[in-house]
PDB file of N, CA, C, O and CB in Angstrom:
ATOM      1  N   MET A   1       0.840  -1.177   0.000  1.00  0.00           N
ATOM      2  CA  MET A   1       0.000   0.000   0.000  1.00  0.00           C
ATOM      3  C   MET A   1       0.887   1.243   0.000  1.00  0.00           C
ATOM      4  O   MET A   1       1.800   1.358   0.818  1.00  0.00           O
ATOM      5  CB  MET A   1      -0.956  -0.003   1.217  1.00  0.00           C
ATOM      6  N   PRO A   2       0.626   2.145  -0.889  1.00  0.00           N
ATOM      7  CA  PRO A   2       1.414   3.384  -0.940  1.00  0.00           C
ATOM      8  C   PRO A   2       1.162   4.271   0.281  1.00  0.00           C
ATOM      9  O   PRO A   2       0.111   4.214   0.919  1.00  0.00           O
ATOM     10  CB  PRO A   2       1.089   4.161  -2.219  1.00  0.00           C
ATOM     11  N   SER A   3       2.142   5.068   0.568  1.00  0.00           N
ATOM     12  CA  SER A   3       2.050   6.055   1.634  1.00  0.00           C
ATOM     13  C   SER A   3       2.167   7.430   1.000  1.00  0.00           C
ATOM     14  O   SER A   3       3.135   7.717   0.295  1.00  0.00           O
ATOM     15  CB  SER A   3       3.155   5.832   2.723  1.00  0.00           C
ATOM     16  N   LEU A   4       1.177   8.281   1.252  1.00  0.00           N
ATOM     17  CA  LEU A   4       1.189   9.620   0.673  1.00  0.00           C
ATOM     18  C   LEU A   4       1.971  10.578   1.538  1.00  0.00           C
ATOM     19  O   LEU A   4       1.763  10.639   2.749  1.00  0.00           O
ATOM     20  CB  LEU A   4      -0.224  10.131   0.481  1.00  0.00           C
ATOM     21  N   SER A   5       2.873  11.331   0.924  1.00  0.00           N
ATOM     22  CA  SER A   5       3.523  12.408   1.666  1.00  0.00           C
ATOM     23  C   SER A   5       2.728  13.697   1.465  1.00  0.00           C
ATOM     24  O   SER A   5       2.745  14.578   2.324  1.00  0.00           O
ATOM     25  CB  SER A   5       5.007  12.589   1.210  1.00  0.00           C
ATOM     26  N   ASP A   6       2.043  13.808   0.352  1.00  0.00           N
ATOM     27  CA  ASP A   6       1.079  14.867   0.081  1.00  0.00           C
ATOM     28  C   ASP A   6       0.247  14.381  -1.104  1.00  0.00           C
ATOM     29  O   ASP A   6       0.329  13.208  -1.467  1.00  0.00           O
ATOM     30  CB  ASP A   6       1.790  16.265  -0.218  1.00  0.00           C
ATOM     31  N   ASP A   7      -0.544  15.250  -1.708  1.00  0.00           N
ATOM     32  CA  ASP A   7      -1.376  14.801  -2.821  1.00  0.00           C
ATOM     33  C   ASP A   7      -0.598  14.601  -4.115  1.00  0.00           C
ATOM     34  O   ASP A   7      -1.181  14.209  -5.127  1.00  0.00           O
ATOM     35  CB  ASP A   7      -2.477  15.787  -3.055  1.00  0.00           C
ATOM     36  N   ASN A   8       0.706  14.861  -4.103  1.00  0.00           N
ATOM     37  CA  ASN A   8       1.492  14.799  -5.320  1.00  0.00           C
ATOM     38  C   ASN A   8       2.635  13.789  -5.287  1.00  0.00           C
ATOM     39  O   ASN A   8       3.330  13.617  -6.288  1.00  0.00           O
ATOM     40  CB  ASN A   8       2.038  16.134  -5.608  1.00  0.00           C
ATOM     41  N   LEU A   9       2.839  13.119  -4.154  1.00  0.00           N
ATOM     42  CA  LEU A   9       3.961  12.197  -4.038  1.00  0.00           C
ATOM     43  C   LEU A   9       3.578  11.017  -3.148  1.00  0.00           C
ATOM     44  O   LEU A   9       3.044  11.196  -2.054  1.00  0.00           O
ATOM     45  CB  LEU A   9       5.204  12.920  -3.475  1.00  0.00           C
ATOM     46  N   ALA A  10       3.859   9.809  -3.637  1.00  0.00           N
ATOM     47  CA  ALA A  10       3.566   8.600  -2.866  1.00  0.00           C
ATOM     48  C   ALA A  10       4.809   7.724  -2.812  1.00  0.00           C
ATOM     49  O   ALA A  10       5.572   7.648  -3.775  1.00  0.00           O
ATOM     50  CB  ALA A  10       2.372   7.819  -3.482  1.00  0.00           C
ATOM     51  N   ALA A  11       5.002   7.066  -1.677  1.00  0.00           N
ATOM     52  CA  ALA A  11       6.093   6.113  -1.507  1.00  0.00           C
ATOM     53  C   ALA A  11       5.485   4.718  -1.401  1.00  0.00           C
ATOM     54  O   ALA A  11       4.551   4.493  -0.632  1.00  0.00           O
ATOM     55  CB  ALA A  11       6.963   6.452  -0.243  1.00  0.00           C
ATOM     56  N   VAL A  12       6.019   3.798  -2.173  1.00  0.00           N
ATOM     57  CA  VAL A  12       5.581   2.409  -2.114  1.00  0.00           C
ATOM     58  C   VAL A  12       6.734   1.596  -1.543  1.00  0.00           C
ATOM     59  O   VAL A  12       7.826   1.568  -2.112  1.00  0.00           O
ATOM     60  CB  VAL A  12       5.144   1.875  -3.530  1.00  0.00           C
ATOM     61  N   LEU A  13       6.488   0.936  -0.417  1.00  0.00           N
ATOM     62  CA  LEU A  13       7.505   0.076   0.195  1.00  0.00           C
ATOM     63  C   LEU A  13       7.443  -1.291  -0.480  1.00  0.00           C
ATOM     64  O   LEU A  13       6.379  -1.905  -0.562  1.00  0.00           O
ATOM     65  CB  LEU A  13       7.290  -0.050   1.749  1.00  0.00           C
ATOM     66  N   VAL A  14       8.575  -1.754  -0.954  1.00  0.00           N
ATOM     67  CA  VAL A  14       8.682  -3.064  -1.590  1.00  0.00           C
ATOM     68  C   VAL A  14       9.419  -3.973  -0.614  1.00  0.00           C
ATOM     69  O   VAL A  14      10.524  -3.655  -0.174  1.00  0.00           O
ATOM     70  CB  VAL A  14       9.426  -2.981  -2.986  1.00  0.00           C
ATOM     71  N   TYR A  15       8.807  -5.104  -0.276  1.00  0.00           N
ATOM     72  CA  TYR A  15       9.351  -6.018   0.719  1.00  0.00           C
ATOM     73  C   TYR A  15       9.998  -7.223   0.053  1.00  0.00           C
ATOM     74  O   TYR A  15       9.573  -7.656  -1.018  1.00  0.00           O
ATOM     75  CB  TYR A  15       8.255  -6.472   1.682  1.00  0.00           C
ATOM     76  N   ASP A  16      11.045  -7.769   0.706  1.00  0.00           N
ATOM     77  CA  ASP A  16      11.659  -8.996   0.214  1.00  0.00           C
ATOM     78  C   ASP A  16      10.874 -10.191   0.747  1.00  0.00           C
ATOM     79  O   ASP A  16       9.903 -10.018   1.483  1.00  0.00           O
ATOM     80  CB  ASP A  16      13.156  -9.082   0.635  1.00  0.00           C
ATOM     81  N   SER A  17      11.288 -11.393   0.379  1.00  0.00           N
ATOM     82  CA  SER A  17      10.549 -12.599   0.775  1.00  0.00           C
ATOM     83  C   SER A  17      10.554 -12.832   2.282  1.00  0.00           C
ATOM     84  O   SER A  17       9.707 -13.563   2.795  1.00  0.00           O
ATOM     85  CB  SER A  17      11.132 -13.808   0.081  1.00  0.00           C
ATOM     86  N   GLY A  18      11.507 -12.215   3.005  1.00  0.00           N
ATOM     87  CA  GLY A  18      11.560 -12.350   4.461  1.00  0.00           C
ATOM     88  C   GLY A  18      10.748 -11.305   5.193  1.00  0.00           C
ATOM     89  O   GLY A  18      10.665 -11.332   6.421  1.00  0.00           O
ATOM     90  N   GLY A  19      10.149 -10.387   4.458  1.00  0.00           N
ATOM     91  CA  GLY A  19       9.317  -9.363   5.078  1.00  0.00           C
ATOM     92  C   GLY A  19      10.034  -8.076   5.413  1.00  0.00           C
ATOM     93  O   GLY A  19       9.446  -7.181   6.020  1.00  0.00           O
ATOM     94  N   ALA A  20      11.308  -7.965   5.026  1.00  0.00           N
ATOM     95  CA  ALA A  20      12.065  -6.731   5.275  1.00  0.00           C
ATOM     96  C   ALA A  20      11.884  -5.774   4.093  1.00  0.00           C
ATOM     97  O   ALA A  20      11.706  -6.204   2.954  1.00  0.00           O
ATOM     98  CB  ALA A  20      13.580  -7.044   5.503  1.00  0.00           C
ATOM     99  N   VAL A  21      11.933  -4.479   4.381  1.00  0.00           N
ATOM    100  CA  VAL A  21      11.828  -3.499   3.306  1.00  0.00           C
ATOM    101  C   VAL A  21      13.064  -3.622   2.420  1.00  0.00           C
ATOM    102  O   VAL A  21      14.196  -3.504   2.889  1.00  0.00           O
ATOM    103  CB  VAL A  21      11.684  -2.047   3.873  1.00  0.00           C
ATOM    104  N   GLU A  22      12.833  -3.856   1.158  1.00  0.00           N
ATOM    105  CA  GLU A  22      13.919  -4.003   0.189  1.00  0.00           C
ATOM    106  C   GLU A  22      14.265  -2.661  -0.440  1.00  0.00           C
ATOM    107  O   GLU A  22      15.435  -2.340  -0.646  1.00  0.00           O
ATOM    108  CB  GLU A  22      13.538  -5.016  -0.901  1.00  0.00           C
ATOM    109  N   ARG A  23      13.227  -1.879  -0.742  1.00  0.00           N
ATOM    110  CA  ARG A  23      13.444  -0.570  -1.346  1.00  0.00           C
ATOM    111  C   ARG A  23      12.168   0.259  -1.248  1.00  0.00           C
ATOM    112  O   ARG A  23      11.093  -0.254  -0.935  1.00  0.00           O
ATOM    113  CB  ARG A  23      13.891  -0.711  -2.821  1.00  0.00           C
ATOM    114  N   VAL A  24      12.315   1.533  -1.519  1.00  0.00           N
ATOM    115  CA  VAL A  24      11.184   2.451  -1.579  1.00  0.00           C
ATOM    116  C   VAL A  24      11.081   2.968  -3.004  1.00  0.00           C
ATOM    117  O   VAL A  24      12.065   3.451  -3.564  1.00  0.00           O
ATOM    118  CB  VAL A  24      11.341   3.629  -0.557  1.00  0.00           C
ATOM    119  N   GLU A  25       9.905   2.870  -3.589  1.00  0.00           N
ATOM    120  CA  GLU A  25       9.667   3.403  -4.928  1.00  0.00           C
ATOM    121  C   GLU A  25       8.838   4.674  -4.789  1.00  0.00           C
ATOM    122  O   GLU A  25       7.761   4.662  -4.192  1.00  0.00           O
ATOM    123  CB  GLU A  25       8.945   2.351  -5.845  1.00  0.00           C
ATOM    124  N   TRP A  26       9.342   5.759  -5.339  1.00  0.00           N
ATOM    125  CA  TRP A  26       8.648   7.038  -5.273  1.00  0.00           C
ATOM    126  C   TRP A  26       7.861   7.262  -6.555  1.00  0.00           C
ATOM    127  O   TRP A  26       8.361   7.024  -7.654  1.00  0.00           O
ATOM    128  CB  TRP A  26       9.642   8.191  -5.039  1.00  0.00           C
ATOM    129  N   HIS A  27       6.620   7.724  -6.403  1.00  0.00           N
ATOM    130  CA  HIS A  27       5.734   7.963  -7.542  1.00  0.00           C
ATOM    131  C   HIS A  27       5.168   9.372  -7.422  1.00  0.00           C
ATOM    132  O   HIS A  27       4.693   9.778  -6.362  1.00  0.00           O
ATOM    133  CB  HIS A  27       4.584   6.899  -7.604  1.00  0.00           C
ATOM    134  N   SER A  28       5.226  10.106  -8.520  1.00  0.00           N
ATOM    135  CA  SER A  28       4.726  11.483  -8.506  1.00  0.00           C
ATOM    136  C   SER A  28       3.467  11.617  -9.361  1.00  0.00           C
ATOM    137  O   SER A  28       3.245  10.846 -10.295  1.00  0.00           O
ATOM    138  CB  SER A  28       5.811  12.452  -9.008  1.00  0.00           C
ATOM    139  N   ARG A  29       2.659  12.601  -9.023  1.00  0.00           N
ATOM    140  CA  ARG A  29       1.447  12.863  -9.787  1.00  0.00           C
ATOM    141  C   ARG A  29       1.812  13.250 -11.225  1.00  0.00           C
ATOM    142  O   ARG A  29       1.085  12.922 -12.162  1.00  0.00           O
ATOM    143  CB  ARG A  29       0.609  13.980  -9.115  1.00  0.00           C
ATOM    144  N   ALA A  30       2.937  13.946 -11.395  1.00  0.00           N
ATOM    145  CA  ALA A  30       3.352  14.364 -12.735  1.00  0.00           C
ATOM    146  C   ALA A  30       3.604  13.167 -13.646  1.00  0.00           C
ATOM    147  O   ALA A  30       3.294  13.212 -14.837  1.00  0.00           O
ATOM    148  CB  ALA A  30       4.609  15.226 -12.653  1.00  0.00           C
ATOM    149  N   ASN A  31       4.167  12.095 -13.087  1.00  0.00           N
ATOM    150  CA  ASN A  31       4.492  10.913 -13.887  1.00  0.00           C
ATOM    151  C   ASN A  31       3.417   9.837 -13.868  1.00  0.00           C
ATOM    152  O   ASN A  31       3.276   9.088 -14.835  1.00  0.00           O
ATOM    153  CB  ASN A  31       5.774  10.325 -13.408  1.00  0.00           C
ATOM    154  N   GLU A  32       2.659   9.750 -12.784  1.00  0.00           N
ATOM    155  CA  GLU A  32       1.649   8.696 -12.635  1.00  0.00           C
ATOM    156  C   GLU A  32       0.368   9.249 -12.016  1.00  0.00           C
ATOM    157  O   GLU A  32       0.036   8.926 -10.876  1.00  0.00           O
ATOM    158  CB  GLU A  32       2.195   7.545 -11.773  1.00  0.00           C
ATOM    159  N   PRO A  33      -0.351  10.084 -12.771  1.00  0.00           N
ATOM    160  CA  PRO A  33      -1.533  10.732 -12.202  1.00  0.00           C
ATOM    161  C   PRO A  33      -2.622   9.755 -11.743  1.00  0.00           C
ATOM    162  O   PRO A  33      -3.298  10.015 -10.747  1.00  0.00           O
ATOM    163  CB  PRO A  33      -2.113  11.674 -13.211  1.00  0.00           C
ATOM    164  N   ALA A  34      -2.797   8.649 -12.446  1.00  0.00           N
ATOM    165  CA  ALA A  34      -3.845   7.695 -12.055  1.00  0.00           C
ATOM    166  C   ALA A  34      -3.516   7.037 -10.722  1.00  0.00           C
ATOM    167  O   ALA A  34      -4.399   6.874  -9.879  1.00  0.00           O
ATOM    168  CB  ALA A  34      -4.026   6.619 -13.138  1.00  0.00           C
ATOM    169  N   LEU A  35      -2.243   6.654 -10.518  1.00  0.00           N
ATOM    170  CA  LEU A  35      -1.847   6.039  -9.250  1.00  0.00           C
ATOM    171  C   LEU A  35      -2.056   7.014  -8.094  1.00  0.00           C
ATOM    172  O   LEU A  35      -2.586   6.633  -7.051  1.00  0.00           O
ATOM    173  CB  LEU A  35      -0.375   5.584  -9.304  1.00  0.00           C
ATOM    174  N   LEU A  36      -1.647   8.258  -8.271  1.00  0.00           N
ATOM    175  CA  LEU A  36      -1.812   9.238  -7.194  1.00  0.00           C
ATOM    176  C   LEU A  36      -3.282   9.534  -6.931  1.00  0.00           C
ATOM    177  O   LEU A  36      -3.673   9.739  -5.782  1.00  0.00           O
ATOM    178  CB  LEU A  36      -1.075  10.533  -7.536  1.00  0.00           C
ATOM    179  N   ALA A  37      -4.090   9.559  -7.966  1.00  0.00           N
ATOM    180  CA  ALA A  37      -5.528   9.752  -7.772  1.00  0.00           C
ATOM    181  C   ALA A  37      -6.105   8.594  -6.963  1.00  0.00           C
ATOM    182  O   ALA A  37      -6.916   8.809  -6.062  1.00  0.00           O
ATOM    183  CB  ALA A  37      -6.256   9.875  -9.134  1.00  0.00           C
ATOM    184  N   ASP A  38      -5.688   7.361  -7.283  1.00  0.00           N
ATOM    185  CA  ASP A  38      -6.144   6.191  -6.513  1.00  0.00           C
ATOM    186  C   ASP A  38      -5.703   6.288  -5.061  1.00  0.00           C
ATOM    187  O   ASP A  38      -6.493   6.029  -4.153  1.00  0.00           O
ATOM    188  CB  ASP A  38      -5.608   4.891  -7.135  1.00  0.00           C
ATOM    189  N   CYS A  39      -4.439   6.662  -4.832  1.00  0.00           N
ATOM    190  CA  CYS A  39      -3.921   6.788  -3.472  1.00  0.00           C
ATOM    191  C   CYS A  39      -4.733   7.798  -2.668  1.00  0.00           C
ATOM    192  O   CYS A  39      -5.072   7.545  -1.512  1.00  0.00           O
ATOM    193  CB  CYS A  39      -2.445   7.199  -3.498  1.00  0.00           C
ATOM    194  N   CYS A  40      -5.040   8.919  -3.263  1.00  0.00           N
ATOM    195  CA  CYS A  40      -5.819   9.945  -2.567  1.00  0.00           C
ATOM    196  C   CYS A  40      -7.219   9.424  -2.241  1.00  0.00           C
ATOM    197  O   CYS A  40      -7.751   9.700  -1.166  1.00  0.00           O
ATOM    198  CB  CYS A  40      -5.911  11.228  -3.421  1.00  0.00           C
ATOM    199  N   GLN A  41      -7.814   8.673  -3.167  1.00  0.00           N
ATOM    200  CA  GLN A  41      -9.143   8.102  -2.918  1.00  0.00           C
ATOM    201  C   GLN A  41      -9.086   7.074  -1.794  1.00  0.00           C
ATOM    202  O   GLN A  41      -9.969   7.046  -0.937  1.00  0.00           O
ATOM    203  CB  GLN A  41      -9.704   7.455  -4.198  1.00  0.00           C
ATOM    204  N   TRP A  42      -8.053   6.227  -1.790  1.00  0.00           N
ATOM    205  CA  TRP A  42      -7.908   5.234  -0.712  1.00  0.00           C
ATOM    206  C   TRP A  42      -7.777   5.932   0.634  1.00  0.00           C
ATOM    207  O   TRP A  42      -8.358   5.494   1.627  1.00  0.00           O
ATOM    208  CB  TRP A  42      -6.680   4.323  -0.962  1.00  0.00           C
ATOM    209  N   ARG A  43      -7.009   7.024   0.666  1.00  0.00           N
ATOM    210  CA  ARG A  43      -6.838   7.773   1.914  1.00  0.00           C
ATOM    211  C   ARG A  43      -8.174   8.326   2.389  1.00  0.00           C
ATOM    212  O   ARG A  43      -8.503   8.218   3.571  1.00  0.00           O
ATOM    213  CB  ARG A  43      -5.825   8.920   1.727  1.00  0.00           C
ATOM    214  N   GLU A  44      -8.944   8.913   1.486  1.00  0.00           N
ATOM    215  CA  GLU A  44     -10.230   9.497   1.863  1.00  0.00           C
ATOM    216  C   GLU A  44     -11.205   8.427   2.339  1.00  0.00           C
ATOM    217  O   GLU A  44     -12.065   8.699   3.176  1.00  0.00           O
ATOM    218  CB  GLU A  44     -10.830  10.265   0.687  1.00  0.00           C
ATOM    219  N   THR A  45     -11.078   7.220   1.815  1.00  0.00           N
ATOM    220  CA  THR A  45     -11.928   6.111   2.260  1.00  0.00           C
ATOM    221  C   THR A  45     -11.486   5.618   3.637  1.00  0.00           C
ATOM    222  O   THR A  45     -12.325   5.325   4.489  1.00  0.00           O
ATOM    223  CB  THR A  45     -11.888   4.951   1.238  1.00  0.00           C
ATOM    224  N   ALA A  46     -10.173   5.523   3.860  1.00  0.00           N
ATOM    225  CA  ALA A  46      -9.634   4.942   5.093  1.00  0.00           C
ATOM    226  C   ALA A  46      -9.716   5.869   6.302  1.00  0.00           C
ATOM    227  O   ALA A  46      -9.987   5.405   7.409  1.00  0.00           O
ATOM    228  CB  ALA A  46      -8.207   4.549   4.877  1.00  0.00           C
ATOM    229  N   LEU A  47      -9.491   7.150   6.116  1.00  0.00           N
ATOM    230  CA  LEU A  47      -9.416   8.063   7.264  1.00  0.00           C
ATOM    231  C   LEU A  47     -10.650   8.039   8.156  1.00  0.00           C
ATOM    232  O   LEU A  47     -10.495   8.002   9.377  1.00  0.00           O
ATOM    233  CB  LEU A  47      -9.198   9.458   6.778  1.00  0.00           C
ATOM    234  N   PRO A  48     -11.862   8.058   7.616  1.00  0.00           N
ATOM    235  CA  PRO A  48     -13.029   8.017   8.522  1.00  0.00           C
ATOM    236  C   PRO A  48     -13.148   6.706   9.303  1.00  0.00           C
ATOM    237  O   PRO A  48     -13.833   6.654  10.325  1.00  0.00           O
ATOM    238  CB  PRO A  48     -14.300   8.234   7.727  1.00  0.00           C
ATOM    239  N   LEU A  49     -12.492   5.659   8.832  1.00  0.00           N
ATOM    240  CA  LEU A  49     -12.552   4.355   9.494  1.00  0.00           C
ATOM    241  C   LEU A  49     -11.417   4.147  10.490  1.00  0.00           C
ATOM    242  O   LEU A  49     -11.427   3.180  11.251  1.00  0.00           O
ATOM    243  CB  LEU A  49     -12.522   3.253   8.461  1.00  0.00           C
ATOM    244  N   ALA A  50     -10.448   5.042  10.489  1.00  0.00           N
ATOM    245  CA  ALA A  50      -9.260   4.889  11.323  1.00  0.00           C
ATOM    246  C   ALA A  50      -9.542   5.209  12.789  1.00  0.00           C
ATOM    247  O   ALA A  50     -10.427   6.004  13.105  1.00  0.00           O
ATOM    248  CB  ALA A  50      -8.147   5.780  10.808  1.00  0.00           C
ATOM    249  N   THR A  51      -8.782   4.582  13.671  1.00  0.00           N
ATOM    250  CA  THR A  51      -8.830   4.874  15.097  1.00  0.00           C
ATOM    251  C   THR A  51      -7.741   5.893  15.405  1.00  0.00           C
ATOM    252  O   THR A  51      -6.581   5.658  15.069  1.00  0.00           O
ATOM    253  CB  THR A  51      -8.653   3.577  15.954  1.00  0.00           C
ATOM    254  N   PRO A  52      -8.076   7.008  16.030  1.00  0.00           N
ATOM    255  CA  PRO A  52      -7.038   7.973  16.402  1.00  0.00           C
ATOM    256  C   PRO A  52      -5.978   7.306  17.284  1.00  0.00           C
ATOM    257  O   PRO A  52      -6.298   6.444  18.103  1.00  0.00           O
ATOM    258  CB  PRO A  52      -7.662   9.186  17.135  1.00  0.00           C
ATOM    259  N   LEU A  53      -4.729   7.707  17.114  1.00  0.00           N
ATOM    260  CA  LEU A  53      -3.623   7.090  17.850  1.00  0.00           C
ATOM    261  C   LEU A  53      -3.858   7.123  19.357  1.00  0.00           C
ATOM    262  O   LEU A  53      -3.617   6.123  20.034  1.00  0.00           O
ATOM    263  CB  LEU A  53      -2.313   7.793  17.515  1.00  0.00           C
ATOM    264  N   ALA A  54      -4.316   8.235  19.890  1.00  0.00           N
ATOM    265  CA  ALA A  54      -4.540   8.327  21.343  1.00  0.00           C
ATOM    266  C   ALA A  54      -5.561   7.291  21.804  1.00  0.00           C
ATOM    267  O   ALA A  54      -5.389   6.679  22.858  1.00  0.00           O
ATOM    268  CB  ALA A  54      -5.017   9.743  21.728  1.00  0.00           C
ATOM    269  N   GLY A  55      -6.606   7.092  21.035  1.00  0.00           N
ATOM    270  CA  GLY A  55      -7.614   6.096  21.388  1.00  0.00           C
ATOM    271  C   GLY A  55      -7.076   4.682  21.303  1.00  0.00           C
ATOM    272  O   GLY A  55      -7.378   3.839  22.147  1.00  0.00           O
ATOM    273  N   TYR A  56      -6.269   4.428  20.269  1.00  0.00           N
ATOM    274  CA  TYR A  56      -5.676   3.098  20.100  1.00  0.00           C
ATOM    275  C   TYR A  56      -4.729   2.777  21.242  1.00  0.00           C
ATOM    276  O   TYR A  56      -4.793   1.687  21.810  1.00  0.00           O
ATOM    277  CB  TYR A  56      -4.936   3.004  18.764  1.00  0.00           C
ATOM    278  N   THR A  57      -3.842   3.719  21.588  1.00  0.00           N
ATOM    279  CA  THR A  57      -2.881   3.450  22.662  1.00  0.00           C
ATOM    280  C   THR A  57      -3.580   3.273  24.002  1.00  0.00           C
ATOM    281  O   THR A  57      -3.162   2.452  24.818  1.00  0.00           O
ATOM    282  CB  THR A  57      -1.857   4.581  22.756  1.00  0.00           C
ATOM    283  N   ALA A  58      -4.634   4.031  24.233  1.00  0.00           N
ATOM    284  CA  ALA A  58      -5.382   3.874  25.482  1.00  0.00           C
ATOM    285  C   ALA A  58      -6.084   2.518  25.523  1.00  0.00           C
ATOM    286  O   ALA A  58      -6.052   1.831  26.544  1.00  0.00           O
ATOM    287  CB  ALA A  58      -6.411   5.011  25.644  1.00  0.00           C
ATOM    288  N   GLU A  59      -6.709   2.138  24.432  1.00  0.00           N
ATOM    289  CA  GLU A  59      -7.433   0.865  24.368  1.00  0.00           C
ATOM    290  C   GLU A  59      -6.502  -0.327  24.579  1.00  0.00           C
ATOM    291  O   GLU A  59      -6.883  -1.317  25.204  1.00  0.00           O
ATOM    292  CB  GLU A  59      -8.146   0.732  23.024  1.00  0.00           C
ATOM    293  N   HIS A  60      -5.299  -0.228  24.063  1.00  0.00           N
ATOM    294  CA  HIS A  60      -4.348  -1.338  24.154  1.00  0.00           C
ATOM    295  C   HIS A  60      -3.319  -1.146  25.264  1.00  0.00           C
ATOM    296  O   HIS A  60      -2.347  -1.895  25.368  1.00  0.00           O
ATOM    297  CB  HIS A  60      -3.636  -1.512  22.833  1.00  0.00           C
ATOM    298  N   LYS A  61      -3.553  -0.128  26.090  1.00  0.00           N
ATOM    299  CA  LYS A  61      -2.702   0.153  27.246  1.00  0.00           C
ATOM    300  C   LYS A  61      -1.226   0.254  26.839  1.00  0.00           C
ATOM    301  O   LYS A  61      -0.352  -0.345  27.465  1.00  0.00           O
ATOM    302  CB  LYS A  61      -2.880  -0.938  28.313  1.00  0.00           C
ATOM    303  N   ILE A  62      -0.974   1.023  25.782  1.00  0.00           N
ATOM    304  CA  ILE A  62       0.388   1.231  25.288  1.00  0.00           C
ATOM    305  C   ILE A  62       0.902   2.549  25.834  1.00  0.00           C
ATOM    306  O   ILE A  62       0.311   3.602  25.594  1.00  0.00           O
ATOM    307  CB  ILE A  62       0.438   1.219  23.728  1.00  0.00           C
ATOM    308  N   THR A  63       2.003   2.490  26.568  1.00  0.00           N
ATOM    309  CA  THR A  63       2.656   3.711  27.068  1.00  0.00           C
ATOM    310  C   THR A  63       4.152   3.572  26.948  1.00  0.00           C
ATOM    311  O   THR A  63       4.684   2.475  27.117  1.00  0.00           O
ATOM    312  CB  THR A  63       2.263   3.998  28.534  1.00  0.00           C
ATOM    313  N   ALA A  64       4.830   4.632  26.668  1.00  0.00           N
ATOM    314  CA  ALA A  64       6.298   4.680  26.613  1.00  0.00           C
ATOM    315  C   ALA A  64       6.894   3.515  25.833  1.00  0.00           C
ATOM    316  O   ALA A  64       7.923   2.960  26.218  1.00  0.00           O
ATOM    317  CB  ALA A  64       6.870   4.689  28.017  1.00  0.00           C
ATOM    318  N   GLY A  65       6.233   3.144  24.723  1.00  0.00           N
ATOM    319  CA  GLY A  65       6.783   2.096  23.871  1.00  0.00           C
ATOM    320  C   GLY A  65       6.586   0.685  24.382  1.00  0.00           C
ATOM    321  O   GLY A  65       7.159  -0.253  23.829  1.00  0.00           O
ATOM    322  N   ARG A  66       5.785   0.510  25.432  1.00  0.00           N
ATOM    323  CA  ARG A  66       5.561  -0.832  25.971  1.00  0.00           C
ATOM    324  C   ARG A  66       4.077  -1.169  25.910  1.00  0.00           C
ATOM    325  O   ARG A  66       3.221  -0.285  25.962  1.00  0.00           O
ATOM    326  CB  ARG A  66       6.083  -0.937  27.428  1.00  0.00           C
ATOM    327  N   THR A  67       3.789  -2.459  25.800  1.00  0.00           N
ATOM    328  CA  THR A  67       2.413  -2.920  25.822  1.00  0.00           C
ATOM    329  C   THR A  67       2.159  -3.672  27.120  1.00  0.00           C
ATOM    330  O   THR A  67       3.074  -4.230  27.726  1.00  0.00           O
ATOM    331  CB  THR A  67       2.108  -3.812  24.598  1.00  0.00           C
ATOM    332  N   ALA A  68       0.912  -3.674  27.528  1.00  0.00           N
ATOM    333  CA  ALA A  68       0.547  -4.411  28.745  1.00  0.00           C
ATOM    334  C   ALA A  68       0.560  -5.902  28.464  1.00  0.00           C
ATOM    335  O   ALA A  68       0.223  -6.333  27.361  1.00  0.00           O
ATOM    336  CB  ALA A  68      -0.846  -3.972  29.265  1.00  0.00           C
ATOM    337  N   ALA A  69       0.937  -6.674  29.434  1.00  0.00           N
ATOM    338  CA  ALA A  69       0.994  -8.129  29.260  1.00  0.00           C
ATOM    339  C   ALA A  69      -0.383  -8.739  29.381  1.00  0.00           C
ATOM    340  O   ALA A  69      -0.532  -9.955  29.263  1.00  0.00           O
ATOM    341  CB  ALA A  69       1.935  -8.762  30.283  1.00  0.00           C
TER     342      ALA A  69
END
């Protein structure tokens, strides 16, 4: 899944077979307008469904980088 830095630039993380990030592919609206349009639409769909970080950390009792046992 691409990560948007703004409406004009997206980073796609490419993983190796072991699950480690192998490389980052950068895509711009100037070169790939359809991909960036899709990314923006996915973001607009996902944001209303997302849990705010403060709510997530409280629900899962996450503080100072640790989780509750």
